[in-house]
NUROVEX-933782 format. One record per residue (C-alpha): residue number from 1; x, y, z; residue in three letters. Coordinates in steps of 0.1 Angstrom, whole numbers, plus 2048, in hexadecimal, padded with zeros to 3 digits. Layout:
<NUM,<X,Y,Z>,'Ala'>
...
This chain:
<1,<800,802,800>,'Met'>
<2,<80A,822,7F8>,'Pro'>
<3,<817,836,815>,'Lys'>
<4,<7FE,855,80A>,'Ser'>
<5,<7E5,83C,80D>,'Arg'>
<6,<7EE,82A,82D>,'Ser'>
<7,<7F2,84E,83F>,'Arg'>
<8,<7CF,858,82F>,'Arg'>
<9,<7BE,837,840>,'Asp'>
<10,<7D2,83B,85F>,'Ser'>
<11,<7C5,862,863>,'Asn'>
<12,<7A0,853,857>,'Gln'>
<13,<7A4,83C,874>,'Arg'>
<14,<7AE,856,88F>,'Arg'>
<15,<793,86C,881>,'His'>
<16,<777,854,887>,'Ile'>
<17,<789,84C,8A6>,'Ala'>
<18,<785,870,8B2>,'Tyr'>
<19,<760,872,8A8>,'Leu'>
<20,<755,856,8B8>,'Ala'>
<21,<76A,85F,8D6>,'Ala'>
<22,<754,882,8D3>,'Arg'>
<23,<736,86E,8D3>,'Leu'>
<24,<737,85B,8F3>,'Met'>
<25,<749,878,904>,'Ala'>
<26,<72D,892,8FC>,'Val'>
<27,<70C,881,8F0>,'Asp'>
<28,<710,864,906>,'Gly'>
<29,<713,848,8E9>,'Val'>
<30,<71A,82B,900>,'Ala'>
<31,<72C,815,8EE>,'Asp'>
<32,<74B,811,8D8>,'Tyr'>
<33,<738,7FF,8BB>,'Ala'>
<34,<71E,819,8BB>,'Thr'>
<35,<733,833,8C1>,'Ala'>
<36,<746,826,8A3>,'Lys'>
<37,<72C,81D,889>,'Gln'>
<38,<71C,843,891>,'Lys'>
<39,<73E,852,88C>,'Ala'>
<40,<747,840,86B>,'Ala'>
<41,<722,84A,85D>,'Arg'>
<42,<72D,871,867>,'Gln'>
<43,<74B,868,853>,'Ala'>
<44,<73A,85B,836>,'Gly'>
<45,<751,83F,83A>,'Leu'>
<46,<747,81A,830>,'Gly'>
<47,<767,808,831>,'Glu'>
<48,<76B,7F0,84D>,'Ala'>
<49,<78D,7EC,84E>,'His'>
<50,<791,80F,853>,'Leu'>
<51,<77C,80F,873>,'Leu'>
<52,<790,817,895>,'Pro'>
<53,<78F,7FA,8AE>,'Asp'>
<54,<785,7FE,8CF>,'Asn'>
<55,<7A7,807,8DD>,'Ser'>
<56,<7AB,824,8C6>,'Glu'>
<57,<787,834,8CF>,'Ile'>
<58,<793,82A,8F4>,'Glu'>
<59,<7B4,83F,8F0>,'Glu'>
<60,<7A0,85E,8DD>,'Ala'>
<61,<784,85C,8F7>,'Leu'>
<62,<79F,862,914>,'Arg'>
<63,<7B0,87C,8FD>,'Glu'>
<64,<790,88E,8F9>,'Tyr'>
<65,<788,890,91C>,'Gln'>
<66,<7AD,899,927>,'Gly'>
<67,<7A5,8B8,90E>,'Leu'>
<68,<783,8C1,910>,'Tyr'>
<69,<778,8B3,933>,'Gln'>
<70,<796,8B6,949>,'Ser'>
<71,<785,8C6,964>,'Asp'>
<72,<762,8B2,967>,'Glu'>
<73,<76D,892,959>,'Gln'>
<74,<781,887,979>,'Pro'>
<75,<76A,892,994>,'Ala'>
<76,<74C,87F,982>,'His'>
<77,<760,85D,97E>,'Leu'>
<78,<769,85E,9A2>,'Arg'>
<79,<743,868,9AB>,'Tyr'>
<80,<738,846,995>,'Leu'>
<81,<756,831,9A7>,'Arg'>
<82,<74A,83D,9C6>,'Glu'>
<83,<728,832,9BD>,'Val'>
<84,<735,810,9AF>,'Ala'>
<85,<743,80B,9D5>,'Val'>
<86,<726,817,9E4>,'Lys'>
<87,<70F,7F9,9CF>,'Val'>
<88,<72C,7E0,9CF>,'Met'>
<89,<72C,7DF,9F6>,'Arg'>
<90,<707,7DC,9F7>,'Glu'>
<91,<709,7BD,9DD>,'Phe'>
<92,<722,7AC,9EE>,'Asp'>
<93,<712,78E,9F2>,'Asp'>
<94,<70F,789,9C8>,'Phe'>
<95,<736,792,9C2>,'Arg'>
<96,<731,7B4,9AF>,'Pro'>
<97,<750,7BB,99B>,'Val'>
<98,<756,7DE,987>,'Leu'>
<99,<75A,7E0,960>,'Val'>
<100,<757,7F5,943>,'Gly'>
<101,<75F,81C,93E>,'Ser'>
<102,<75D,826,96A>,'Val'>
<103,<779,807,96C>,'Leu'>
<104,<78F,813,952>,'Asn'>
<105,<78D,836,957>,'Gly'>
<106,<778,846,939>,'Thr'>
<107,<754,849,94A>,'Ala'>
<108,<746,86B,941>,'Gly'>
<109,<722,87E,948>,'Gln'>
<110,<70E,863,93A>,'His'>
<111,<722,842,945>,'Ser'>
<112,<710,826,956>,'Asp'>
<113,<721,818,976>,'Val'>
<114,<726,7F2,966>,'Asn'>
<115,<726,7D5,981>,'Leu'>
<116,<721,7B1,979>,'Gln'>
<117,<713,79C,994>,'Leu'>
<118,<719,777,996>,'Phe'>
<119,<6FE,75F,9A8>,'Thr'>
<120,<6EB,73F,99F>,'Asp'>
<121,<6CB,748,9B1>,'Asp'>
<122,<6BD,767,99D>,'Ala'>
<123,<69C,767,9B5>,'Lys'>
<124,<6B5,76F,9D2>,'Ala'>
<125,<6BF,78F,9C0>,'Leu'>
<126,<69D,79B,9B5>,'Thr'>
<127,<694,797,9DB>,'Met'>
<128,<6B3,7A8,9E8>,'Phe'>
<129,<6A7,7C6,9D1>,'Leu'>
<130,<684,7C5,9DC>,'Leu'>
<131,<68E,7C4,A01>,'Asn'>
<132,<6A6,7E1,9FB>,'Lys'>
<133,<68C,7F2,9EB>,'Arg'>
<134,<69D,7FD,9CC>,'Tyr'>
<135,<688,807,9AD>,'Arg'>
<136,<69C,7F3,991>,'Phe'>
<137,<693,7EB,96D>,'Glu'>
<138,<69A,7C6,963>,'Glu'>
<139,<6A3,7BB,940>,'Gly'>
<140,<6BF,7A8,92A>,'Thr'>
<141,<6DF,7A8,918>,'Arg'>
<142,<6F1,796,903>,'Ser'>
<143,<716,785,911>,'Val'>
<144,<72D,76F,8FF>,'Arg'>
<145,<72D,74C,90C>,'Arg'>
<146,<744,72F,8FD>,'Gly'>
<147,<747,742,8DB>,'Gly'>
<148,<71F,74A,8D9>,'Arg'>
<149,<70A,765,8E4>,'Ala'>
<150,<6EE,760,902>,'Glu'>
<151,<6DA,777,910>,'Asp'>
<152,<6DA,77C,939>,'Val'>
<153,<6CA,797,952>,'Pro'>
<154,<6D0,7B5,953>,'Gln'>
<155,<6C7,7D0,970>,'Ile'>
<156,<6C2,7F5,96F>,'Thr'>
<157,<6BF,80F,98F>,'Leu'>
<158,<6C8,82E,99B>,'Glu'>
<159,<6E1,832,9B8>,'Val'>
<160,<6E8,856,9C1>,'Asp'>
<161,<6DF,862,9A0>,'Asp'>
<162,<6F4,84C,98D>,'Ala'>
<163,<6E6,830,976>,'Thr'>
<164,<6F6,80D,981>,'Val'>
<165,<6F0,7F1,96F>,'Thr'>
<166,<6F3,7D0,97C>,'Leu'>
<167,<6FA,7B3,960>,'Thr'>
<168,<6F5,790,973>,'Val'>
<169,<709,771,96B>,'Leu'>
<170,<70C,74D,976>,'Asp'>
<171,<726,744,993>,'Leu'>
<172,<738,72E,979>,'Asp'>
<173,<73E,751,965>,'Asp'>
<174,<750,760,982>,'Glu'>
<175,<76B,743,977>,'Arg'>
<176,<773,753,952>,'Phe'>
<177,<78D,76C,953>,'Thr'>
<178,<783,786,938>,'Pro'>
<179,<79E,788,91B>,'Arg'>
<180,<7BD,79F,920>,'Ala'>
<181,<7BD,7C2,916>,'Arg'>
<182,<7D8,7CB,900>,'Ala'>
<183,<7E3,7E4,921>,'Asp'>
<184,<7E0,7CE,939>,'Asn'>
<185,<7C4,7DE,949>,'Glu'>
<186,<7AB,7C9,960>,'Pro'>
<187,<78C,7C5,94F>,'Gln'>
<188,<779,7BB,970>,'Arg'>
<189,<77F,7CC,994>,'Ala'>
<190,<774,7BF,9B3>,'Arg'>
<191,<76C,7D8,9D0>,'Leu'>
<192,<78D,7DA,9E1>,'Ala'>
<193,<79A,7E2,9BF>,'Asp'>
<194,<781,7FE,9B9>,'Val'>
<195,<78A,809,9DF>,'Glu'>
<196,<7AF,80E,9D2>,'Ala'>
<197,<7A7,81F,9B6>,'Leu'>
<198,<793,839,9C7>,'Leu'>
<199,<7B0,83E,9E2>,'Ala'>
<200,<7C9,843,9C6>,'Ala'>
<201,<7B5,85C,9B4>,'Ser'>
<202,<7B2,870,9D9>,'Ala'>
<203,<7D4,871,9DB>,'Ser'>
<204,<7E0,879,9BA>,'Ser'>
<205,<7E9,89F,9B7>,'Pro'>
<206,<7D2,8B0,99E>,'Pro'>
<207,<7D6,8B3,97B>,'Ala'>
<208,<7E6,8D8,971>,'Leu'>
């Protein structure tokens, strides 16, 4: 491939990644795939091989937040992590782990706190929610199991003005470690890990 074409393709990928990042940071698009497709349509791009991967979009999102949301994003991220800790403590019997943008640090104003719970007794979880008088909505989401997609229960509730999404998995699912990220960042975090993130952010000096 000629160098000019390679450079043009690379610039196109970066442009799409930036558009996708802005859609997530400003417009509240929740996932990389949706943001990528919307960004491609905005740019009039139909060539799939020129679309950025999730890591490129995440890198662009971090850059965008650092440039344009450096005041509010870190504070809101800390707030969502505090909500996560509160919910994880309360749902301790269901072995909660934190996943997603609140864990990896890219959560913004539109982000949910995403937790995974592990139980073989869905009725016990429902009774727990009712006894605690949570107002919640029940639904499903698709997860990959054994190379195929399966629907699992998903519960949404509001805690301290933040949306918390609980994905309910079997106890057997807890044994499967998610595929490692290229940067070796964890895909799941237990309560102690999230508390450590909060402690680290409290002791970090403010950004200049």
